[in-house]
C-alpha positions as CSV (number, residue, x, y, z in Angstrom):
1,M,-39.9,-22.8,-12.2
2,K,-39.7,-19.8,-10.0
3,K,-40.8,-16.4,-11.4
4,P,-38.2,-13.6,-11.8
5,I,-38.2,-11.1,-9.0
6,V,-39.5,-8.4,-11.3
7,E,-42.6,-10.5,-12.2
8,Q,-43.2,-11.1,-8.6
9,V,-43.0,-7.5,-7.6
10,V,-45.2,-6.4,-10.5
11,G,-47.7,-9.1,-9.5
12,V,-47.8,-7.9,-5.9
13,S,-48.2,-4.4,-7.1
14,A,-51.2,-5.2,-9.3
15,Q,-52.8,-7.3,-6.5
16,S,-52.3,-4.5,-4.1
17,G,-54.1,-2.1,-6.5
18,G,-56.9,-4.6,-6.9
19,W,-57.4,-5.0,-3.1
20,L,-57.3,-1.2,-2.7
21,L,-60.0,-0.9,-5.4
22,S,-62.2,-3.4,-3.5
23,I,-61.7,-1.4,-0.3
24,L,-62.5,1.8,-2.2
25,M,-65.8,0.3,-3.4
26,L,-66.8,-0.7,0.1
27,S,-66.0,2.7,1.5
28,L,-68.0,4.4,-1.3
29,I,-70.9,2.1,-0.5
30,V,-70.7,3.0,3.2
31,D,-70.5,6.7,2.3
32,F,-73.5,6.4,0.0
33,V,-75.6,4.7,2.6
34,S,-74.5,7.1,5.4
35,R,-75.4,10.1,3.2
36,G,-78.9,8.5,2.9
37,I,-79.2,8.7,6.7
38,F,-77.7,12.2,6.8
39,M,-74.4,11.1,8.4
40,P,-71.8,11.3,5.7
41,V,-68.3,10.0,6.4
42,P,-65.9,12.9,6.1
43,G,-63.0,12.6,3.7
44,V,-64.3,9.6,1.6
45,G,-64.4,11.7,-1.6
46,E,-60.9,13.0,-1.3
47,V,-59.5,9.6,-0.3
48,S,-61.3,7.9,-3.2
49,V,-59.5,10.1,-5.7
50,F,-56.2,9.2,-4.2
51,V,-57.0,5.5,-4.2
52,M,-58.1,5.5,-7.8
53,V,-54.8,7.1,-8.8
54,V,-52.8,4.6,-6.8
55,C,-54.8,1.7,-8.3
56,V,-53.9,2.9,-11.9
57,Y,-50.2,3.3,-11.2
58,L,-49.9,0.1,-9.3
59,G,-51.4,-1.9,-12.2
60,I,-49.7,-0.2,-15.2
61,A,-46.6,-2.4,-15.0
62,Y,-48.7,-5.6,-14.9
63,C,-50.6,-4.5,-17.9
64,E,-47.3,-4.1,-19.7
65,Q,-46.2,-7.5,-18.5
66,L,-49.2,-9.0,-20.2
67,K,-48.6,-6.7,-23.2
68,G,-52.1,-5.5,-22.7
69,H,-51.7,-1.8,-23.6
70,V,-53.5,-0.5,-26.6
71,K,-51.6,-0.4,-29.8
72,V,-52.7,-0.2,-33.4
73,E,-51.6,-3.1,-35.5
74,M,-53.7,-2.6,-38.6
75,I,-50.8,-1.5,-40.8
76,I,-47.8,-3.1,-39.0
77,S,-49.4,-6.6,-39.0
78,R,-49.0,-6.6,-42.8
79,F,-45.2,-6.1,-42.6
80,P,-42.7,-9.0,-42.7
81,P,-41.9,-10.3,-39.2
82,R,-38.4,-8.8,-39.1
83,L,-39.5,-5.3,-40.1
84,R,-42.4,-5.6,-37.6
85,G,-39.9,-6.5,-34.9
86,M,-37.7,-3.6,-35.8
87,I,-40.6,-1.2,-35.6
88,N,-41.7,-2.7,-32.2
89,L,-38.1,-2.3,-30.9
90,F,-38.0,1.3,-32.1
91,N,-41.3,2.0,-30.3
92,Y,-40.0,0.4,-27.1
93,F,-37.0,2.7,-27.2
94,L,-39.2,5.7,-27.6
95,I,-41.4,4.5,-24.8
96,L,-38.5,3.8,-22.5
97,L,-37.2,7.3,-23.1
98,T,-40.6,8.9,-22.4
99,V,-41.2,6.9,-19.3
100,A,-37.8,7.7,-18.0
101,V,-38.6,11.4,-18.3
102,V,-42.0,10.9,-16.7
103,S,-40.3,8.9,-13.8
104,Y,-37.8,11.8,-13.2
105,A,-40.6,14.4,-13.2
106,A,-42.8,12.3,-10.9
107,C,-39.9,11.9,-8.5
108,Q,-39.2,15.6,-8.5
109,S,-42.9,16.3,-7.9
110,A,-43.1,13.8,-5.0
111,L,-40.0,15.3,-3.4
112,Y,-41.4,18.8,-3.7
113,S,-44.7,17.6,-2.2
114,Y,-42.9,16.0,0.7
115,H,-40.7,19.0,1.4
116,T,-43.6,21.5,1.2
117,K,-46.0,19.3,3.1
118,E,-48.5,19.7,0.3
119,A,-52.0,18.6,1.3
120,V,-55.5,18.5,-0.2
121,A,-57.9,20.8,1.6
122,G,-61.1,19.2,3.0
123,H,-62.7,18.0,6.2
124,I,-59.4,16.3,6.9
125,P,-56.3,17.7,5.2
126,L,-54.7,14.8,3.3
127,P,-51.0,14.8,2.5
128,V,-50.3,14.4,-1.3
129,S,-46.7,13.1,-1.1
130,P,-47.5,9.5,-0.2
131,V,-49.7,9.2,-3.3
132,K,-47.0,10.8,-5.4
133,F,-44.4,8.4,-4.1
134,V,-46.7,5.5,-5.1
135,I,-46.9,7.0,-8.6
136,V,-43.1,7.1,-8.7
137,I,-43.0,3.4,-7.7
138,G,-45.6,2.5,-10.3
139,V,-43.9,4.4,-13.1
140,V,-40.5,2.9,-12.2
141,L,-41.9,-0.6,-12.2
142,Y,-43.5,0.2,-15.6
143,W,-40.1,1.3,-16.9
144,V,-38.4,-1.9,-15.6
145,Q,-41.1,-4.0,-17.3
146,L,-40.7,-2.1,-20.5
147,L,-37.0,-2.7,-20.3
148,R,-37.7,-6.5,-20.0
149,N,-40.1,-6.4,-22.9
150,T,-37.6,-4.5,-25.0
151,A,-34.9,-7.1,-24.3
152,E,-37.4,-9.8,-25.2
153,E,-38.2,-8.1,-28.4
154,F,-34.5,-7.7,-29.2
155,R,-33.9,-11.4,-28.6
156,G,-36.8,-12.2,-30.8
157,L,-35.5,-10.0,-33.5
158,R,-32.0,-11.6,-33.3
159,A,-33.6,-15.0,-33.6
160,R,-35.4,-14.0,-36.8
161,T,-32.1,-13.2,-38.6
């Protein structure tokens, strides 16, 4: 059976983050070795910060797809299944609202960075807006995955009645 398009996009996003992390590790090793021979590679430190941020935001939706985010179930696990489902559904609605606000703010910040040509000072000035747009993509994918999980929780709650 073919996976839904959202699952495919989230999977590609997470894989991209993983490959970027591998490239980051290699570049940091090269930088470390080159510093040992007194020929450091300029800009590696600045780029590595950007790549780490990108890796986190590209993988956040996949973590939600697997329902791998941290949550405390010590008390809620003792409730009856229907009440537990209602609490989970309420939590999903709160998270959806919060992530929608974060998405809006991230988009505004990315547009501002693009229009002002914001850059990080260093050996090579690096523009900030591409990273901020990746953050927007990651947060929007996270919101879409949250919406899918909310619908799944709602269907599960209806099935328990």
